[in-house]
C-alpha positions as CSV (number, residue, x, y, z in Angstrom):
1,M,-6.7,15.1,-8.0
2,K,-7.1,11.6,-9.5
3,Q,-3.3,11.1,-9.4
4,N,-3.1,12.2,-5.8
5,L,-6.0,9.9,-4.8
6,E,-4.4,7.0,-6.7
7,A,-1.0,7.5,-5.0
8,I,-2.5,7.8,-1.5
9,L,-4.6,4.6,-2.0
10,R,-1.7,2.7,-3.5
11,Q,0.7,3.7,-0.7
12,S,-1.8,2.5,1.9
13,V,-1.7,-1.0,0.4
14,E,1.7,-1.4,-1.2
15,G,3.9,1.6,-0.8
16,K,6.2,3.2,1.6
17,A,3.6,5.2,3.6
18,W,4.7,7.8,6.1
19,H,2.6,6.4,8.9
20,G,4.3,3.1,9.0
21,P,4.0,-0.1,7.0
22,S,1.5,-0.4,4.3
23,V,-0.9,-3.5,4.3
24,R,1.4,-5.4,1.9
25,E,4.5,-4.6,4.0
26,A,2.6,-5.6,7.2
27,I,1.8,-9.1,5.7
28,E,5.2,-9.6,4.1
29,G,6.5,-13.0,5.1
30,V,3.2,-14.0,6.9
31,D,2.4,-17.7,6.2
32,A,-1.0,-19.3,6.3
33,A,-0.5,-20.5,9.9
34,L,0.3,-17.1,11.2
35,A,-2.4,-15.5,9.0
36,D,-5.0,-17.7,10.6
37,R,-3.7,-17.6,14.2
38,R,-6.4,-16.1,16.5
39,L,-5.3,-14.2,19.7
40,G,-8.1,-14.0,22.1
41,S,-11.2,-12.6,20.5
42,S,-9.3,-10.5,17.9
43,H,-9.7,-10.9,14.2
44,T,-7.0,-12.9,12.5
45,I,-4.6,-11.3,10.0
46,H,-6.3,-13.3,7.3
47,E,-9.7,-11.9,8.3
48,L,-8.3,-8.4,8.3
49,V,-6.8,-8.7,4.8
50,L,-10.2,-9.9,3.5
51,H,-12.0,-7.1,5.3
52,I,-9.6,-4.5,3.8
53,A,-10.2,-6.0,0.3
54,A,-13.9,-6.2,0.8
55,W,-14.2,-2.5,1.7
56,M,-11.9,-1.4,-1.2
57,D,-14.3,-3.4,-3.5
58,E,-17.2,-1.6,-1.9
59,A,-15.7,1.8,-2.4
60,A,-15.2,1.0,-6.1
61,E,-18.8,-0.2,-6.3
62,R,-20.0,3.0,-4.8
63,M,-18.0,5.1,-7.3
64,Y,-19.9,3.3,-10.0
65,G,-23.2,4.2,-8.3
66,R,-23.9,0.8,-6.7
67,K,-24.2,1.2,-2.9
68,H,-24.6,-1.7,-0.6
69,K,-25.1,-1.7,3.2
70,E,-21.8,-3.6,3.5
71,P,-19.5,-5.3,1.0
72,L,-21.1,-8.1,-1.0
73,P,-18.9,-10.8,0.5
74,G,-19.6,-9.4,4.0
75,N,-17.9,-7.1,6.4
76,F,-15.4,-9.8,7.4
77,P,-15.5,-12.5,4.7
78,A,-14.7,-16.0,5.8
79,P,-11.1,-16.9,5.1
80,V,-10.4,-19.9,2.9
81,D,-7.0,-19.8,1.1
82,W,-4.2,-17.4,2.2
83,A,-2.7,-17.1,-1.2
84,Q,-6.0,-16.4,-2.8
85,S,-6.8,-13.8,-0.2
86,Q,-3.5,-12.0,-0.8
87,Q,-4.5,-11.9,-4.5
88,A,-7.9,-10.6,-3.6
89,L,-6.2,-7.8,-1.8
90,Q,-4.3,-6.9,-4.9
91,D,-7.3,-7.3,-7.2
92,S,-9.4,-5.0,-5.0
93,L,-6.8,-2.3,-5.0
94,E,-6.6,-2.5,-8.8
95,K,-10.4,-2.4,-9.0
96,L,-10.5,0.7,-6.8
97,L,-7.7,2.5,-8.7
98,A,-9.5,1.8,-12.0
99,A,-12.6,3.4,-10.5
100,V,-10.6,6.4,-9.3
101,R,-9.2,6.9,-12.8
102,E,-12.6,6.5,-14.5
103,K,-15.0,8.2,-12.0
104,A,-13.2,10.3,-9.3
105,E,-14.6,13.7,-8.7
106,D,-13.9,16.3,-6.0
107,S,-16.8,14.8,-4.0
108,H,-14.9,11.5,-3.8
109,W,-11.9,12.9,-2.0
110,E,-13.2,12.4,1.6
111,P,-14.5,8.8,1.3
112,L,-11.4,7.7,-0.7
113,A,-9.1,9.3,1.9
114,G,-11.2,7.4,4.4
115,V,-10.4,4.1,2.6
116,A,-6.6,4.9,2.8
117,Q,-7.1,5.7,6.6
118,H,-9.0,2.4,7.0
119,N,-6.2,0.5,5.4
120,A,-3.6,2.2,7.6
121,Y,-5.6,1.4,10.7
122,H,-5.8,-2.3,9.9
123,A,-2.2,-2.4,8.8
124,G,-1.3,-1.3,12.3
125,Q,-3.5,-4.0,13.7
126,I,-1.8,-6.6,11.6
127,V,1.6,-5.4,12.8
128,T,0.4,-5.7,16.4
129,L,-0.9,-9.2,15.8
130,R,2.4,-10.2,14.3
131,N,4.3,-8.8,17.2
132,L,2.1,-10.6,19.7
133,S,2.4,-13.9,17.9
134,V,6.2,-14.0,18.1
């Protein structure tokens, strides 16, 4: 089970997922200007990346028994540096995968599958924002 969960989560961020581009594929080639471009009242690509990272961190926290109402940096953390935010995305994935390897039980299947679905949903939003920004 742990290997399946790890593979599903990894694919949602950096793999060739069946549903379409992973988060990493969706942001490939996105520069800081595009990442911070706001279309109407939508979140920016940058905000979405930090939101994804924050919720993967929170999922890991919950696996270790620490439950917060929302992620510690907030639901949509304020963007600062695009390169650092991309690294935060990778760091949060690695933190979550470590928690899966150390703590995953059958009861974690549904919430962790939800994290992968959450990532896929926002990857789709990022692709849409990219397409609208061209």
